C-alpha positions in Angstrom: -15.1 22.2 -3.7 -12.1 21.6 -6.0 -9.0 19.9 -4.5 -6.1 21.7 -6.0 -2.7 20.1 -6.2 0.3 22.1 -4.8 2.3 20.4 -7.6 2.4 17.5 -10.0 5.4 15.6 -11.2 5.5 13.6 -14.4 7.4 10.3 -13.9 6.8 8.8 -17.4 9.7 7.4 -19.4 7.2 6.2 -22.1 3.9 7.9 -22.9 1.8 5.2 -21.5 3.6 4.7 -18.1 1.4 4.7 -15.0 2.0 5.4 -11.3 0.5 2.4 -9.5 1.9 3.1 -6.0 3.1 6.1 -3.9 4.3 6.4 -0.3 4.9 9.3 2.0 7.1 9.8 5.1 5.4 10.6 8.4 6.3 14.3 8.1 5.5 14.5 4.4 9.1 15.6 3.6 9.7 12.7 1.2 7.5 11.0 -1.4 8.4 7.7 -3.1 6.7 6.6 -6.3 7.5 4.4 -9.3 6.3 3.7 -12.8 4.3 0.7 -14.0 2.5 -0.3 -17.2 -0.3 -2.8 -17.7 -2.8 -2.8 -20.7 -6.2 -2.7 -19.0 -7.9 -1.9 -22.3 -9.5 -4.5 -24.5 -7.6 -2.9 -27.4 -4.0 -3.7 -28.3 -1.4 -1.6 -26.5 2.4 -1.1 -26.1 4.6 -3.9 -25.0 4.9 -4.2 -21.2 8.6 -4.8 -21.6 10.6 -1.5 -21.2 12.3 0.9 -18.9 10.8 1.8 -15.5 12.0 3.8 -12.5 11.7 4.4 -8.8 11.7 8.1 -7.7 12.1 10.0 -4.5 10.7 13.5 -4.4 10.7 16.2 -1.7 7.7 18.1 -0.4 8.2 20.9 -2.9 8.1 18.5 -5.9 11.8 18.4 -6.5 13.3 15.1 -7.7 16.0 13.9 -5.2 17.0 10.8 -7.2 15.7 8.0 -9.4 16.7 4.5 -10.2 15.9 3.2 -13.7 15.7 -0.4 -14.7 15.7 -1.5 -18.4 14.2 -4.7 -20.0 11.7 -5.0 -17.2 8.2 -6.5 -17.5 5.5 -4.1 -16.3 7.8 -2.3 -13.8 7.1 -1.5 -10.1 3.8 -2.4 -8.6 4.3 -1.3 -5.0 6.5 1.2 -3.1 7.1 2.0 0.6 9.0 4.5 2.6 10.0 4.2 6.2 8.1 6.5 8.6 11.4 8.4 9.3 11.9 8.8 5.6 15.4 7.2 5.5 14.7 4.0 3.5 12.7 3.4 0.3 11.6 0.1 -1.1 9.9 -0.9 -4.3 8.6 -4.2 -5.7 7.2 -5.4 -9.0 7.6 -7.7 -12.0 11.0 -8.2 -13.6 10.2 -10.9 -16.2 7.5 -13.0 -17.8 6.7 -15.8 -18.5 7.5 -17.2 -15.1 10.8 -18.9 -14.8 12.6 -20.7 -12.0 13.4 -17.7 -9.7 13.9 -14.3 -11.1 10.4 -13.2 -11.9 9.6 -10.7 -9.1 11.7 -7.7 -8.2 12.5 -5.9 -4.9 14.9 -3.0 -4.5 15.7 -1.0 -1.4 17.5 2.4 -1.2 19.1 4.8 1.2 16.8 7.7 0.9 19.7 10.2 1.3 21.2 9.4 -2.1 19.5 6.5 -3.7 22.3 3.9 -2.8 20.9 0.4 -3.2 20.7 -1.6 0.0 20.7 -5.0 -1.6 24.2 -6.0 -3.0 22.3 -8.1 -5.6 18.6 -8.1 -6.5 17.1 -11.0 -4.5 15.2 -13.6 -6.5 11.4 -14.2 -6.4 9.3 -16.7 -8.3 6.4 -14.4 -8.9 5.3 -10.7 -9.0 5.9 -8.8 -5.9 2.5 -7.5 -4.9 3.3 -5.4 -1.8 6.3 -4.0 0.1 6.4 -2.4 3.6 9.0 -1.1 6.0 9.3 -0.5 9.7 9.6 3.1 10.9 13.4 3.0 11.0 13.6 1.1 7.7 15.4 -1.9 9.3 12.7 -4.4 8.5 11.4 -4.9 5.0 8.5 -7.2 4.1 7.5 -8.3 0.6 4.3 -10.1 -0.3 4.9 -12.5 -3.2 4.0 -16.2 -3.5 4.5 -16.1 0.3 5.8 -13.6 2.8 9.4 -12.7 2.6 11.1 -10.7 5.4 14.5 -8.9 5.1 16.4 -7.6 8.1 19.0 -4.8 7.8 22.6 -5.3 8.8 24.6 -2.8 10.9 25.6 -0.9 7.8 22.0 -0.6 6.6 22.2 -3.2 3.8 19.7 -6.0 3.8 20.7 -9.6 4.5 19.8 -12.3 2.1 18.3 -14.9 1.8 15.0 -13.7 3.2 13.3 -15.1 6.2 10.2 -16.9 5.1 7.0 -16.9 7.1 5.2 -20.2 6.8 2.5 -21.4 6.8 0.7 -20.5 4.6 2.1 -20.3 1.1 -0.5 -18.5 -1.0 -0.1 -15.3 -3.1 0.2 -12.5 -0.6 -1.8 -9.4 -1.6 -0.8 -7.0 1.1 1.8 -6.6 3.9 2.2 -4.1 6.8 5.1 -3.8 9.3 4.5 -2.4 12.8 6.6 0.7 13.3 8.7 -1.1 15.9 9.7 -3.8 13.4 8.9 -6.5 16.0 5.8 -7.8 14.2 4.1 -7.6 10.9 0.8 -8.7 9.2 -0.1 -10.0 5.8 -3.1 -11.3 3.9 -3.7 -13.5 1.0 -6.1 -14.8 -1.6 -7.0 -18.0 0.3 -8.7 -16.3 3.3 -5.7 -16.0 5.5 -4.7 -13.1 7.7 -1.3 -13.7 9.3 0.7 -12.1 12.1 4.4 -12.9 12.3 6.6 -11.9 15.3 10.4 -11.2 14.9 13.0 -11.6 17.6 16.8 -12.1 17.6 17.0 -11.8 13.9 14.5 -14.6 13.2 10.8 -15.1 12.7 9.6 -16.2 16.2 6.2 -17.4 15.3 3.4 -16.9 12.7 -0.2 -16.9 13.7 -2.9 -17.5 11.1 -6.6 -16.6 11.0 -8.6 -18.1 8.2 -12.0 -17.0 7.0 -12.9 -19.5 4.2 -13.9 -18.0 0.9 -12.6 -14.5 1.6 -10.2 -13.0 -0.9 -8.2 -10.6 1.3 -6.9 -7.5 -0.4 -5.5 -5.2 2.2 -4.1 -4.9 5.7 -3.1 -1.8 7.7 -1.4 -1.5 11.1 -2.1 1.3 13.7 1.1 3.2 14.4 0.9 3.5 18.1 -1.3 0.6 19.3 -1.5 -3.1 18.6 -4.6 -2.9 16.4 -4.7 -3.6 12.7 -7.4 -3.7 10.0 -8.0 -6.1 7.1 -10.3 -6.0 4.2 -11.5 -8.7 1.8 -14.5 -9.7 -0.3 -17.4 -7.7 1.2 -16.0 -7.4 4.7 -13.9 -5.3 7.0 -12.1 -6.8 10.1 -10.5 -5.3 13.2 -7.7 -7.4 14.9 -5.2 -6.8 17.6 -1.8 -8.4 18.2 -3.3 -9.9 21.4 -6.3 -11.3 19.6 -4.1 -12.9 17.0 -1.6 -14.5 19.4 -4.2 -16.4 21.4 -4.9 -20.1 21.0 -7.6 -19.3 18.5 -6.4 -16.3 16.4 -9.2 -14.0 15.3 -10.6 -10.4 15.2 -11.5 -8.4 18.2 -15.1 -7.8 17.0 -17.5 -9.2 14.4 -16.6 -8.4 10.9 -18.7 -5.6 9.1 -20.2 -6.1 5.7 -19.8 -3.6 2.8 -22.0 -3.4 -0.3 -19.0 -4.2 -2.6 -15.6 -5.8 -2.7 -13.2 -4.1 -0.2 -10.1 -3.0 -2.1 -8.1 -1.0 0.6 -8.2 -0.2 4.3 -6.6 2.4 6.5 -6.4 2.8 10.3 -5.6 5.6 12.8 -2.7 5.5 15.2 -4.8 4.4 18.1 -6.8 1.9 16.1 -10.1 3.4 16.8 -10.9 4.9 13.4 -10.9 2.7 10.2 -11.7 3.5 6.6 -12.3 1.2 3.7 -13.1 1.6 0.0 -15.4 -1.0 -1.7 -16.0 -1.6 -5.4 -19.6 -1.8 -6.6 -18.5 -2.8 -10.2 -19.1 0.6 -11.7 -19.0 3.0 -8.7 -17.7 2.8 -5.2 -18.1 3.6 -1.5 -15.9 5.1 1.1 -16.9 3.8 4.6 -15.6 4.9 8.0 -15.8 2.7 11.2 -15.2 3.2 14.9 -13.7 0.2 16.5 -12.6 -1.1 19.9 -12.5 -4.5 21.7 -15.9 -6.1 21.0 -17.3 -3.6 18.5 -16.7 -2.4 15.0 -19.4 0.1 13.9 -20.0 2.0 10.7 -20.2 5.7 11.4 -20.5 7.2 7.9 -20.1 6.4 4.2 -19.7 8.5 1.0 -20.4 7.5 -2.6 -17.4 7.6 -5.0 -17.7 8.3 -8.7 -15.8 5.2 -10.0 -14.4 2.0 -8.9 -12.2 2.8 -5.8 -8.6 1.6 -5.3 -7.1 3.4 -2.3 -7.8 5.1 1.0 -5.5 6.7 3.6 -5.8 8.6 6.8 -3.4 10.6 9.0 -2.5 9.7 12.6 -5.7 11.0 14.2 -8.1 10.4 11.4 -8.6 14.1 10.8 -8.2 13.7 7.1 -9.5 10.8 5.0 -8.4 10.4 1.4 -9.6 8.1 -1.4 -8.8 7.4 -5.1 -10.9 5.9 -7.8 -11.2 5.4 -11.6 -12.1 3.1 -14.4 -9.4 0.6 -15.5 -10.5 -0.3 -19.0 -11.8 1.7 -22.0 -13.9 4.2 -20.0 -11.5 7.0 -18.9 -11.9 8.9 -15.7 -10.8 9.0 -12.1 -11.0 11.1 -8.9 -8.9 12.0 -5.9 -11.0 12.9 -2.7 -10.3 14.4 0.7 -12.8 14.3 3.5 -12.7 15.2 7.2 -13.3 12.8 10.0 -17.0 13.3 9.9 -17.3 12.4 6.2 -17.7 16.0 5.0 -16.0 16.4 1.7 -13.1 19.0 1.7 -12.6 18.7 -2.0 -12.0 16.4 -5.0 -10.1 16.5 -8.3 -11.1 14.7 -11.4 -8.5 13.2 -13.7 -8.6 11.9 -17.2 -7.4 8.4 -16.3 -7.7 5.9 -13.5 -6.1 6.6 -10.1 -4.8 3.8 -7.8 -2.7 5.1 -4.9 -3.2 7.9 -2.4 -1.3 8.4 0.9 -1.8 10.9 3.7 1.2 11.7 5.9 1.0 10.7 9.6 1.2 14.4 10.6 -1.5 15.4 8.2 0.5 18.0 6.4 0.7 16.3 2.9 -1.2 14.0 0.6 0.6 12.2 -2.2 -1.3 10.4 -5.0 -0.5 8.7 -8.3 -2.5 8.3 -11.5 -2.5 6.2 -14.7 -1.7 9.5 -16.4 1.9 9.0 -15.2 1.9 11.8 -12.7 2.4 12.2 -8.9 0.0 14.7 -7.3 0.7 16.4 -4.0 -1.9 18.2 -2.0 -1.7 20.2 1.2 -4.8 19.6 3.3 -6.8 22.7 4.2 -9.6 22.9 6.6 -12.9 24.1 5.3 
């Protein structure tokens, strides 16, 4: 069954611009996205230096505002929007080759009108790989060479310099902030999953679980419980805040193996339903798990046409979305929507690779982005 978009919106400033990240508010009323360019082909391509922008769209596909940056290297790699839809954040790559400080880029905005919430762009020594916000937008996390945390002042602007969560100091691939803003999780390329607690305007403590040899790619926090999921190498993990804050931090159940490299994970509000996409070099797999204290069990999987990059679910796990594609000289990609039992509701083929897809918490909207430079918006329909 075909998955038909309610609308698409072209973000491209230059013909080759891509959409590497999208985010959607809990009620699907606002969609954040940004442009990015990287030459994945083995053939020469345009310069990565150029103009890029962050956009905020409404549920009907209208542009509410955008913020353009010129003379930028590759643009925005990650975007986030608070659950309430009041704050937008974006992170990426400002300059290359690396210099002393101003290589990475983070910007934050008042969603009402696009007002910037950093008086000056904070400096980072490397590309910003991931950004995340609390539900009210008052806590902003950025994964770079280490974990950076920014807390909002009374007027909504973010204080600098950032709070730094240490140890460890390794390139952080993914960050997620609990809706309460009182704790957050991150993962990195050195086998670390970290949980940091925040109290009285400071990082209270950081707890570290290490699985040697695992290259962690993704973390996701359950909105209404203390569970969170992580994916790395060929494994999916289920943790809780309690299991991480014990004397020996670790998952609540044995890790589960997947046939390929896990690229993204998602988790339902209660933490009992988890999805992951894994890359089998030319194709992929979407796998769903049921989890609780002591057990993490696979309940179904579905093959994907190409190498997968993203998965997302709504609060209850009623809708499961995935995105895939080829990232080099073989064009093609797909957006998918399944129900909680793994039955395909529909899919949509695209000419180019697709990276991000995000289902709103209330299940009323799905936003996705493609290397064709467009944002796609779908309204889930039951079969």
